[in-house]
PDB file with one MODEL, atoms N, CA, C and O in Angstrom:
MODEL        1
ATOM      1  N   MET A   1       0.885  -1.106   0.064  1.00  0.00           N
ATOM      2  CA  MET A   1       0.022  -0.020   0.004  1.00  0.00           C
ATOM      3  C   MET A   1       0.838   1.258   0.025  1.00  0.00           C
ATOM      4  O   MET A   1       1.826   1.346   0.753  1.00  0.00           O
ATOM      5  N   ASN A   2       0.467   2.190  -0.713  1.00  0.00           N
ATOM      6  CA  ASN A   2       1.283   3.497  -0.775  1.00  0.00           C
ATOM      7  C   ASN A   2       0.481   4.589   0.059  1.00  0.00           C
ATOM      8  O   ASN A   2      -0.626   4.354   0.543  1.00  0.00           O
ATOM      9  N   LEU A   3       1.091   5.704   0.170  1.00  0.00           N
ATOM     10  CA  LEU A   3       0.554   6.807   1.038  1.00  0.00           C
ATOM     11  C   LEU A   3      -0.845   7.166   0.494  1.00  0.00           C
ATOM     12  O   LEU A   3      -1.834   7.224   1.225  1.00  0.00           O
ATOM     13  N   GLU A   4      -0.868   7.410  -0.860  1.00  0.00           N
ATOM     14  CA  GLU A   4      -2.085   7.866  -1.403  1.00  0.00           C
ATOM     15  C   GLU A   4      -3.359   6.933  -1.160  1.00  0.00           C
ATOM     16  O   GLU A   4      -4.471   7.361  -0.850  1.00  0.00           O
ATOM     17  N   GLN A   5      -3.031   5.622  -1.345  1.00  0.00           N
ATOM     18  CA  GLN A   5      -4.102   4.621  -1.030  1.00  0.00           C
ATOM     19  C   GLN A   5      -4.476   4.684   0.472  1.00  0.00           C
ATOM     20  O   GLN A   5      -5.652   4.566   0.815  1.00  0.00           O
ATOM     21  N   TYR A   6      -3.538   4.857   1.311  1.00  0.00           N
ATOM     22  CA  TYR A   6      -3.731   4.922   2.805  1.00  0.00           C
ATOM     23  C   TYR A   6      -4.630   6.085   3.102  1.00  0.00           C
ATOM     24  O   TYR A   6      -5.596   5.935   3.850  1.00  0.00           O
ATOM     25  N   LEU A   7      -4.345   7.265   2.535  1.00  0.00           N
ATOM     26  CA  LEU A   7      -5.116   8.463   2.772  1.00  0.00           C
ATOM     27  C   LEU A   7      -6.520   8.406   2.273  1.00  0.00           C
ATOM     28  O   LEU A   7      -7.381   9.072   2.847  1.00  0.00           O
ATOM     29  N   GLN A   8      -6.822   7.643   1.221  1.00  0.00           N
ATOM     30  CA  GLN A   8      -8.132   7.457   0.687  1.00  0.00           C
ATOM     31  C   GLN A   8      -9.040   6.575   1.530  1.00  0.00           C
ATOM     32  O   GLN A   8     -10.254   6.582   1.331  1.00  0.00           O
ATOM     33  N   MET A   9      -8.480   5.818   2.466  1.00  0.00           N
ATOM     34  CA  MET A   9      -9.209   4.925   3.323  1.00  0.00           C
ATOM     35  C   MET A   9      -9.983   5.783   4.375  1.00  0.00           C
ATOM     36  O   MET A   9      -9.496   6.829   4.803  1.00  0.00           O
ATOM     37  N   PRO A  10     -11.191   5.317   4.778  1.00  0.00           N
ATOM     38  CA  PRO A  10     -11.821   5.980   5.981  1.00  0.00           C
ATOM     39  C   PRO A  10     -10.851   5.861   7.132  1.00  0.00           C
ATOM     40  O   PRO A  10     -10.020   4.958   7.231  1.00  0.00           O
ATOM     41  N   GLU A  11     -11.037   6.910   8.051  1.00  0.00           N
ATOM     42  CA  GLU A  11     -10.132   6.996   9.187  1.00  0.00           C
ATOM     43  C   GLU A  11     -10.088   5.724  10.049  1.00  0.00           C
ATOM     44  O   GLU A  11      -9.025   5.306  10.510  1.00  0.00           O
ATOM     45  N   GLU A  12     -11.179   5.167  10.239  1.00  0.00           N
ATOM     46  CA  GLU A  12     -11.203   3.930  11.110  1.00  0.00           C
ATOM     47  C   GLU A  12     -10.349   2.852  10.437  1.00  0.00           C
ATOM     48  O   GLU A  12      -9.564   2.205  11.130  1.00  0.00           O
ATOM     49  N   GLU A  13     -10.453   2.638   9.205  1.00  0.00           N
ATOM     50  CA  GLU A  13      -9.657   1.692   8.441  1.00  0.00           C
ATOM     51  C   GLU A  13      -8.197   2.059   8.462  1.00  0.00           C
ATOM     52  O   GLU A  13      -7.367   1.149   8.468  1.00  0.00           O
ATOM     53  N   GLN A  14      -7.807   3.345   8.473  1.00  0.00           N
ATOM     54  CA  GLN A  14      -6.418   3.783   8.562  1.00  0.00           C
ATOM     55  C   GLN A  14      -5.804   3.413   9.870  1.00  0.00           C
ATOM     56  O   GLN A  14      -4.631   3.054   9.973  1.00  0.00           O
ATOM     57  N   TRP A  15      -6.689   3.521  10.924  1.00  0.00           N
ATOM     58  CA  TRP A  15      -6.130   3.180  12.263  1.00  0.00           C
ATOM     59  C   TRP A  15      -5.939   1.631  12.314  1.00  0.00           C
ATOM     60  O   TRP A  15      -4.923   1.159  12.824  1.00  0.00           O
ATOM     61  N   GLU A  16      -6.859   0.888  11.814  1.00  0.00           N
ATOM     62  CA  GLU A  16      -6.727  -0.588  11.800  1.00  0.00           C
ATOM     63  C   GLU A  16      -5.504  -0.987  10.943  1.00  0.00           C
ATOM     64  O   GLU A  16      -4.706  -1.799  11.411  1.00  0.00           O
ATOM     65  N   TYR A  17      -5.326  -0.500   9.806  1.00  0.00           N
ATOM     66  CA  TYR A  17      -4.157  -0.741   8.989  1.00  0.00           C
ATOM     67  C   TYR A  17      -2.895  -0.424   9.741  1.00  0.00           C
ATOM     68  O   TYR A  17      -1.973  -1.235   9.827  1.00  0.00           O
ATOM     69  N   LEU A  18      -2.873   0.772  10.284  1.00  0.00           N
ATOM     70  CA  LEU A  18      -1.648   1.184  11.051  1.00  0.00           C
ATOM     71  C   LEU A  18      -1.289   0.145  12.108  1.00  0.00           C
ATOM     72  O   LEU A  18      -0.153  -0.328  12.134  1.00  0.00           O
ATOM     73  N   TRP A  19      -2.205  -0.214  12.958  1.00  0.00           N
ATOM     74  CA  TRP A  19      -1.928  -1.142  14.186  1.00  0.00           C
ATOM     75  C   TRP A  19      -1.507  -2.510  13.642  1.00  0.00           C
ATOM     76  O   TRP A  19      -0.680  -3.190  14.249  1.00  0.00           O
ATOM     77  N   ASP A  20      -2.114  -2.944  12.418  1.00  0.00           N
ATOM     78  CA  ASP A  20      -1.795  -4.216  11.931  1.00  0.00           C
ATOM     79  C   ASP A  20      -0.470  -4.326  11.154  1.00  0.00           C
ATOM     80  O   ASP A  20       0.084  -5.404  10.936  1.00  0.00           O
ATOM     81  N   ASN A  21      -0.010  -3.142  10.758  1.00  0.00           N
ATOM     82  CA  ASN A  21       1.163  -3.171   9.796  1.00  0.00           C
ATOM     83  C   ASN A  21       2.365  -2.266  10.171  1.00  0.00           C
ATOM     84  O   ASN A  21       3.281  -2.087   9.369  1.00  0.00           O
ATOM     85  N   CYS A  22       2.352  -1.765  11.253  1.00  0.00           N
ATOM     86  CA  CYS A  22       3.341  -0.735  11.642  1.00  0.00           C
ATOM     87  C   CYS A  22       4.587  -1.314  12.419  1.00  0.00           C
ATOM     88  O   CYS A  22       4.569  -2.358  13.071  1.00  0.00           O
ATOM     89  N   THR A  23       5.604  -0.532  12.262  1.00  0.00           N
ATOM     90  CA  THR A  23       6.860  -0.726  13.051  1.00  0.00           C
ATOM     91  C   THR A  23       7.172   0.521  13.773  1.00  0.00           C
ATOM     92  O   THR A  23       7.278   1.549  13.106  1.00  0.00           O
ATOM     93  N   ILE A  24       7.336   0.564  15.062  1.00  0.00           N
ATOM     94  CA  ILE A  24       7.581   1.747  15.754  1.00  0.00           C
ATOM     95  C   ILE A  24       9.043   2.116  15.511  1.00  0.00           C
ATOM     96  O   ILE A  24       9.916   1.249  15.560  1.00  0.00           O
ATOM     97  N   LEU A  25       9.326   3.434  15.241  1.00  0.00           N
ATOM     98  CA  LEU A  25      10.628   3.934  14.915  1.00  0.00           C
ATOM     99  C   LEU A  25      11.164   4.791  16.012  1.00  0.00           C
ATOM    100  O   LEU A  25      12.337   4.668  16.364  1.00  0.00           O
ATOM    101  N   ASP A  26      10.300   5.716  16.608  1.00  0.00           N
ATOM    102  CA  ASP A  26      10.802   6.666  17.564  1.00  0.00           C
ATOM    103  C   ASP A  26       9.572   7.248  18.310  1.00  0.00           C
ATOM    104  O   ASP A  26       8.430   7.202  17.852  1.00  0.00           O
ATOM    105  N   ALA A  27       9.913   7.806  19.515  1.00  0.00           N
ATOM    106  CA  ALA A  27       8.921   8.474  20.331  1.00  0.00           C
ATOM    107  C   ALA A  27       9.580   9.746  20.871  1.00  0.00           C
ATOM    108  O   ALA A  27      10.762   9.735  21.216  1.00  0.00           O
ATOM    109  N   ARG A  28       8.788  10.883  20.947  1.00  0.00           N
ATOM    110  CA  ARG A  28       9.298  12.121  21.497  1.00  0.00           C
ATOM    111  C   ARG A  28       8.142  12.935  21.998  1.00  0.00           C
ATOM    112  O   ARG A  28       6.978  12.695  21.678  1.00  0.00           O
ATOM    113  N   GLY A  29       8.514  13.914  22.804  1.00  0.00           N
ATOM    114  CA  GLY A  29       7.520  14.780  23.081  1.00  0.00           C
ATOM    115  C   GLY A  29       7.615  15.420  24.542  1.00  0.00           C
ATOM    116  O   GLY A  29       8.306  14.913  25.425  1.00  0.00           O
ATOM    117  N   PRO A  30       6.919  16.486  24.702  1.00  0.00           N
ATOM    118  CA  PRO A  30       6.842  17.122  26.120  1.00  0.00           C
ATOM    119  C   PRO A  30       5.939  16.385  27.031  1.00  0.00           C
ATOM    120  O   PRO A  30       5.297  15.394  26.681  1.00  0.00           O
ATOM    121  N   ILE A  31       5.914  16.911  28.218  1.00  0.00           N
ATOM    122  CA  ILE A  31       5.190  16.220  29.234  1.00  0.00           C
ATOM    123  C   ILE A  31       3.617  16.118  28.913  1.00  0.00           C
ATOM    124  O   ILE A  31       2.993  15.079  29.130  1.00  0.00           O
ATOM    125  N   ASP A  32       3.068  17.190  28.418  1.00  0.00           N
ATOM    126  CA  ASP A  32       1.578  17.222  28.151  1.00  0.00           C
ATOM    127  C   ASP A  32       1.127  16.282  27.021  1.00  0.00           C
ATOM    128  O   ASP A  32      -0.066  15.981  26.988  1.00  0.00           O
ATOM    129  N   HIS A  33       1.943  15.800  26.112  1.00  0.00           N
ATOM    130  CA  HIS A  33       1.573  14.907  25.064  1.00  0.00           C
ATOM    131  C   HIS A  33       2.879  14.349  24.398  1.00  0.00           C
ATOM    132  O   HIS A  33       3.961  14.905  24.587  1.00  0.00           O
ATOM    133  N   LYS A  34       2.758  13.331  23.683  1.00  0.00           N
ATOM    134  CA  LYS A  34       3.918  12.737  22.996  1.00  0.00           C
ATOM    135  C   LYS A  34       3.593  12.365  21.588  1.00  0.00           C
ATOM    136  O   LYS A  34       2.426  12.202  21.232  1.00  0.00           O
ATOM    137  N   PHE A  35       4.599  12.231  20.790  1.00  0.00           N
ATOM    138  CA  PHE A  35       4.430  11.776  19.460  1.00  0.00           C
ATOM    139  C   PHE A  35       5.218  10.455  19.202  1.00  0.00           C
ATOM    140  O   PHE A  35       6.327  10.280  19.708  1.00  0.00           O
ATOM    141  N   VAL A  36       4.649   9.580  18.443  1.00  0.00           N
ATOM    142  CA  VAL A  36       5.301   8.335  18.173  1.00  0.00           C
ATOM    143  C   VAL A  36       5.329   8.142  16.676  1.00  0.00           C
ATOM    144  O   VAL A  36       4.279   8.267  16.047  1.00  0.00           O
ATOM    145  N   LEU A  37       6.433   7.852  16.077  1.00  0.00           N
ATOM    146  CA  LEU A  37       6.623   7.668  14.648  1.00  0.00           C
ATOM    147  C   LEU A  37       6.563   6.260  14.237  1.00  0.00           C
ATOM    148  O   LEU A  37       7.331   5.470  14.787  1.00  0.00           O
ATOM    149  N   TYR A  38       5.729   5.841  13.320  1.00  0.00           N
ATOM    150  CA  TYR A  38       5.663   4.462  12.909  1.00  0.00           C
ATOM    151  C   TYR A  38       5.986   4.468  11.389  1.00  0.00           C
ATOM    152  O   TYR A  38       5.709   5.417  10.657  1.00  0.00           O
ATOM    153  N   SER A  39       6.581   3.354  10.990  1.00  0.00           N
ATOM    154  CA  SER A  39       6.777   3.041   9.593  1.00  0.00           C
ATOM    155  C   SER A  39       5.743   2.081   9.240  1.00  0.00           C
ATOM    156  O   SER A  39       5.471   1.110   9.946  1.00  0.00           O
ATOM    157  N   VAL A  40       5.061   2.418   7.927  1.00  0.00           N
ATOM    158  CA  VAL A  40       3.952   1.550   7.476  1.00  0.00           C
ATOM    159  C   VAL A  40       4.233   1.549   5.970  1.00  0.00           C
ATOM    160  O   VAL A  40       4.207   2.591   5.315  1.00  0.00           O
ATOM    161  N   SER A  41       4.509   0.320   5.427  1.00  0.00           N
ATOM    162  CA  SER A  41       4.820   0.124   4.119  1.00  0.00           C
ATOM    163  C   SER A  41       5.849   1.154   3.619  1.00  0.00           C
ATOM    164  O   SER A  41       6.975   1.170   4.117  1.00  0.00           O
ATOM    165  N   SER A  42       5.498   2.000   2.664  1.00  0.00           N
ATOM    166  CA  SER A  42       6.492   2.946   2.091  1.00  0.00           C
ATOM    167  C   SER A  42       6.278   4.391   2.670  1.00  0.00           C
ATOM    168  O   SER A  42       6.647   5.368   2.018  1.00  0.00           O
ATOM    169  N   PHE A  43       5.729   4.509   3.792  1.00  0.00           N
ATOM    170  CA  PHE A  43       5.485   5.877   4.329  1.00  0.00           C
ATOM    171  C   PHE A  43       5.532   5.797   5.849  1.00  0.00           C
ATOM    172  O   PHE A  43       5.755   4.728   6.415  1.00  0.00           O
ATOM    173  N   TYR A  44       5.315   6.964   6.521  1.00  0.00           N
ATOM    174  CA  TYR A  44       5.355   7.162   7.904  1.00  0.00           C
ATOM    175  C   TYR A  44       4.035   7.699   8.441  1.00  0.00           C
ATOM    176  O   TYR A  44       3.283   8.424   7.790  1.00  0.00           O
ATOM    177  N   VAL A  45       3.817   7.277   9.695  1.00  0.00           N
ATOM    178  CA  VAL A  45       2.631   7.945  10.366  1.00  0.00           C
ATOM    179  C   VAL A  45       3.041   8.327  11.687  1.00  0.00           C
ATOM    180  O   VAL A  45       3.529   7.469  12.423  1.00  0.00           O
ATOM    181  N   GLU A  46       2.890   9.614  12.109  1.00  0.00           N
ATOM    182  CA  GLU A  46       3.151  10.149  13.326  1.00  0.00           C
ATOM    183  C   GLU A  46       1.824  10.193  14.142  1.00  0.00           C
ATOM    184  O   GLU A  46       0.837  10.740  13.652  1.00  0.00           O
ATOM    185  N   VAL A  47       1.786   9.640  15.349  1.00  0.00           N
ATOM    186  CA  VAL A  47       0.589   9.578  16.128  1.00  0.00           C
ATOM    187  C   VAL A  47       0.883  10.402  17.406  1.00  0.00           C
ATOM    188  O   VAL A  47       1.908  10.250  18.070  1.00  0.00           O
ATOM    189  N   GLU A  48      -0.135  11.318  17.706  1.00  0.00           N
ATOM    190  CA  GLU A  48      -0.092  12.117  18.958  1.00  0.00           C
ATOM    191  C   GLU A  48      -0.761  11.311  19.965  1.00  0.00           C
ATOM    192  O   GLU A  48      -1.849  10.781  19.741  1.00  0.00           O
ATOM    193  N   ILE A  49      -0.126  11.202  21.094  1.00  0.00           N
ATOM    194  CA  ILE A  49      -0.632  10.269  22.227  1.00  0.00           C
ATOM    195  C   ILE A  49      -0.862  11.193  23.500  1.00  0.00           C
ATOM    196  O   ILE A  49      -0.029  12.044  23.813  1.00  0.00           O
ATOM    197  N   ALA A  50      -1.960  10.999  24.174  1.00  0.00           N
ATOM    198  CA  ALA A  50      -2.231  11.579  25.471  1.00  0.00           C
ATOM    199  C   ALA A  50      -1.457  10.792  26.543  1.00  0.00           C
ATOM    200  O   ALA A  50      -1.774   9.620  26.746  1.00  0.00           O
ATOM    201  N   PRO A  51      -0.554  11.314  27.176  1.00  0.00           N
ATOM    202  CA  PRO A  51       0.270  10.514  28.137  1.00  0.00           C
ATOM    203  C   PRO A  51      -0.501  10.031  29.378  1.00  0.00           C
ATOM    204  O   PRO A  51      -0.148   9.021  29.986  1.00  0.00           O
ATOM    205  N   THR A  52      -1.553  10.769  29.737  1.00  0.00           N
ATOM    206  CA  THR A  52      -2.273  10.324  30.941  1.00  0.00           C
ATOM    207  C   THR A  52      -3.035   9.078  30.767  1.00  0.00           C
ATOM    208  O   THR A  52      -3.284   8.333  31.715  1.00  0.00           O
ATOM    209  N   CYS A  53      -3.427   8.837  29.493  1.00  0.00           N
ATOM    210  CA  CYS A  53      -4.226   7.553  29.287  1.00  0.00           C
ATOM    211  C   CYS A  53      -3.684   6.743  28.029  1.00  0.00           C
ATOM    212  O   CYS A  53      -4.265   5.717  27.675  1.00  0.00           O
ATOM    213  N   ASP A  54      -2.616   7.197  27.392  1.00  0.00           N
ATOM    214  CA  ASP A  54      -1.956   6.516  26.335  1.00  0.00           C
ATOM    215  C   ASP A  54      -2.994   6.270  25.077  1.00  0.00           C
ATOM    216  O   ASP A  54      -2.837   5.364  24.258  1.00  0.00           O
ATOM    217  N   ASN A  55      -4.020   7.166  25.051  1.00  0.00           N
ATOM    218  CA  ASN A  55      -4.915   7.108  23.887  1.00  0.00           C
ATOM    219  C   ASN A  55      -4.448   7.967  22.715  1.00  0.00           C
ATOM    220  O   ASN A  55      -4.028   9.103  22.937  1.00  0.00           O
ATOM    221  N   PRO A  56      -4.503   7.481  21.495  1.00  0.00           N
ATOM    222  CA  PRO A  56      -4.173   8.279  20.306  1.00  0.00           C
ATOM    223  C   PRO A  56      -5.105   9.499  20.189  1.00  0.00           C
ATOM    224  O   PRO A  56      -6.324   9.399  20.323  1.00  0.00           O
ATOM    225  N   LEU A  57      -4.495  10.608  19.943  1.00  0.00           N
ATOM    226  CA  LEU A  57      -5.346  11.841  19.741  1.00  0.00           C
ATOM    227  C   LEU A  57      -5.588  12.217  18.326  1.00  0.00           C
ATOM    228  O   LEU A  57      -6.596  12.844  17.999  1.00  0.00           O
ATOM    229  N   GLY A  58      -4.621  11.819  17.432  1.00  0.00           N
ATOM    230  CA  GLY A  58      -4.643  12.055  16.083  1.00  0.00           C
ATOM    231  C   GLY A  58      -3.435  11.520  15.327  1.00  0.00           C
ATOM    232  O   GLY A  58      -2.468  11.106  15.967  1.00  0.00           O
ATOM    233  N   MET A  59      -3.444  11.508  14.040  1.00  0.00           N
ATOM    234  CA  MET A  59      -2.331  10.982  13.235  1.00  0.00           C
ATOM    235  C   MET A  59      -2.122  11.849  11.995  1.00  0.00           C
ATOM    236  O   MET A  59      -3.009  12.547  11.503  1.00  0.00           O
ATOM    237  N   ASN A  60      -0.862  11.746  11.528  1.00  0.00           N
ATOM    238  CA  ASN A  60      -0.446  12.502  10.415  1.00  0.00           C
ATOM    239  C   ASN A  60       0.478  11.637   9.573  1.00  0.00           C
ATOM    240  O   ASN A  60       1.620  11.367   9.944  1.00  0.00           O
ATOM    241  N   ALA A  61      -0.030  11.223   8.465  1.00  0.00           N
ATOM    242  CA  ALA A  61       0.654  10.351   7.515  1.00  0.00           C
ATOM    243  C   ALA A  61       1.464  11.138   6.448  1.00  0.00           C
ATOM    244  O   ALA A  61       0.945  12.081   5.852  1.00  0.00           O
ATOM    245  N   PHE A  62       2.713  10.751   6.219  1.00  0.00           N
ATOM    246  CA  PHE A  62       3.541  11.414   5.197  1.00  0.00           C
ATOM    247  C   PHE A  62       4.613  10.557   4.671  1.00  0.00           C
ATOM    248  O   PHE A  62       4.869   9.471   5.193  1.00  0.00           O
ATOM    249  N   GLY A  63       5.287  11.045   3.586  1.00  0.00           N
ATOM    250  CA  GLY A  63       6.326  10.283   2.950  1.00  0.00           C
ATOM    251  C   GLY A  63       7.594  10.766   3.553  1.00  0.00           C
ATOM    252  O   GLY A  63       8.114  10.141   4.477  1.00  0.00           O
ATOM    253  N   TYR A  64       8.135  11.895   3.047  1.00  0.00           N
ATOM    254  CA  TYR A  64       9.386  12.487   3.455  1.00  0.00           C
ATOM    255  C   TYR A  64       9.116  13.979   3.571  1.00  0.00           C
ATOM    256  O   TYR A  64       8.028  14.450   3.238  1.00  0.00           O
ATOM    257  N   GLY A  65      10.100  14.710   4.040  1.00  0.00           N
ATOM    258  CA  GLY A  65      10.046  16.123   4.241  1.00  0.00           C
ATOM    259  C   GLY A  65      10.152  16.603   5.600  1.00  0.00           C
ATOM    260  O   GLY A  65      10.774  15.938   6.428  1.00  0.00           O
ATOM    261  N   LYS A  66       9.568  17.770   5.924  1.00  0.00           N
ATOM    262  CA  LYS A  66       9.779  18.425   7.128  1.00  0.00           C
ATOM    263  C   LYS A  66       9.258  17.571   8.293  1.00  0.00           C
ATOM    264  O   LYS A  66       9.847  17.600   9.373  1.00  0.00           O
ATOM    265  N   GLU A  67       8.167  16.811   8.102  1.00  0.00           N
ATOM    266  CA  GLU A  67       7.611  16.022   9.115  1.00  0.00           C
ATOM    267  C   GLU A  67       8.595  14.992   9.628  1.00  0.00           C
ATOM    268  O   GLU A  67       8.647  14.695  10.822  1.00  0.00           O
ATOM    269  N   LEU A  68       9.370  14.454   8.708  1.00  0.00           N
ATOM    270  CA  LEU A  68      10.343  13.385   9.015  1.00  0.00           C
ATOM    271  C   LEU A  68      11.666  13.946   9.583  1.00  0.00           C
ATOM    272  O   LEU A  68      12.349  13.289  10.369  1.00  0.00           O
ATOM    273  N   GLU A  69      12.002  15.164   9.166  1.00  0.00           N
ATOM    274  CA  GLU A  69      13.280  15.722   9.571  1.00  0.00           C
ATOM    275  C   GLU A  69      13.458  15.856  11.055  1.00  0.00           C
ATOM    276  O   GLU A  69      14.584  15.774  11.546  1.00  0.00           O
ATOM    277  N   LYS A  70      12.407  16.055  11.775  1.00  0.00           N
ATOM    278  CA  LYS A  70      12.596  16.153  13.223  1.00  0.00           C
ATOM    279  C   LYS A  70      12.949  14.854  13.924  1.00  0.00           C
ATOM    280  O   LYS A  70      13.324  14.847  15.096  1.00  0.00           O
ATOM    281  N   TYR A  71      12.820  13.718  13.166  1.00  0.00           N
ATOM    282  CA  TYR A  71      13.123  12.445  13.636  1.00  0.00           C
ATOM    283  C   TYR A  71      14.522  11.916  13.207  1.00  0.00           C
ATOM    284  O   TYR A  71      15.050  10.950  13.757  1.00  0.00           O
ATOM    285  N   LEU A  72      15.065  12.591  12.222  1.00  0.00           N
ATOM    286  CA  LEU A  72      16.288  11.994  11.507  1.00  0.00           C
ATOM    287  C   LEU A  72      17.414  11.809  12.504  1.00  0.00           C
ATOM    288  O   LEU A  72      18.088  10.781  12.431  1.00  0.00           O
ATOM    289  N   THR A  73      17.666  12.701  13.411  1.00  0.00           N
ATOM    290  CA  THR A  73      18.849  12.483  14.319  1.00  0.00           C
ATOM    291  C   THR A  73      18.697  11.214  15.069  1.00  0.00           C
ATOM    292  O   THR A  73      19.629  10.411  15.110  1.00  0.00           O
ATOM    293  N   ASN A  74      17.498  10.981  15.700  1.00  0.00           N
ATOM    294  CA  ASN A  74      17.282   9.726  16.415  1.00  0.00           C
ATOM    295  C   ASN A  74      17.300   8.551  15.504  1.00  0.00           C
ATOM    296  O   ASN A  74      17.923   7.538  15.822  1.00  0.00           O
ATOM    297  N   LEU A  75      16.672   8.636  14.433  1.00  0.00           N
ATOM    298  CA  LEU A  75      16.667   7.526  13.444  1.00  0.00           C
ATOM    299  C   LEU A  75      18.072   7.122  13.004  1.00  0.00           C
ATOM    300  O   LEU A  75      18.393   5.938  12.907  1.00  0.00           O
ATOM    301  N   GLY A  76      18.882   8.109  12.745  1.00  0.00           N
ATOM    302  CA  GLY A  76      20.260   7.833  12.410  1.00  0.00           C
ATOM    303  C   GLY A  76      20.995   7.094  13.426  1.00  0.00           C
ATOM    304  O   GLY A  76      21.793   6.226  13.071  1.00  0.00           O
ATOM    305  N   SER A  77      20.791   7.371  14.724  1.00  0.00           N
ATOM    306  CA  SER A  77      21.443   6.683  15.826  1.00  0.00           C
ATOM    307  C   SER A  77      20.886   5.254  15.903  1.00  0.00           C
ATOM    308  O   SER A  77      21.588   4.389  16.428  1.00  0.00           O
ATOM    309  N   LEU A  78      19.767   4.970  15.455  1.00  0.00           N
ATOM    310  CA  LEU A  78      19.244   3.531  15.449  1.00  0.00           C
ATOM    311  C   LEU A  78      20.008   2.685  14.453  1.00  0.00           C
ATOM    312  O   LEU A  78      20.080   1.470  14.635  1.00  0.00           O
ATOM    313  N   ARG A  79      20.588   3.266  13.401  1.00  0.00           N
ATOM    314  CA  ARG A  79      21.229   2.433  12.452  1.00  0.00           C
ATOM    315  C   ARG A  79      22.729   2.127  12.844  1.00  0.00           C
ATOM    316  O   ARG A  79      23.373   1.267  12.244  1.00  0.00           O
ATOM    317  N   GLU A  80      23.221   2.828  13.817  1.00  0.00           N
ATOM    318  CA  GLU A  80      24.624   2.614  14.208  1.00  0.00           C
ATOM    319  C   GLU A  80      24.736   1.295  15.088  1.00  0.00           C
ATOM    320  O   GLU A  80      25.829   0.932  15.521  1.00  0.00           O
TER     321      GLU A  80
ENDMDL
END
């Protein structure tokens, strides 16, 4: 599945596909919320998590670009 196909799915199906097919790559964030980066097929999904209950608040799916740049330092250290 590619990013365009993923984004065309209804949101409920996106969540289901994410949980069934993801690999966690990184987590970061301040105290009031955190963000978790997942790899899914040929794209990435950033999920905002409420730390008090670990429930997802929202997601942002993307390929490359500014959204991924904030994770590159940590991802580079994973390859070493």
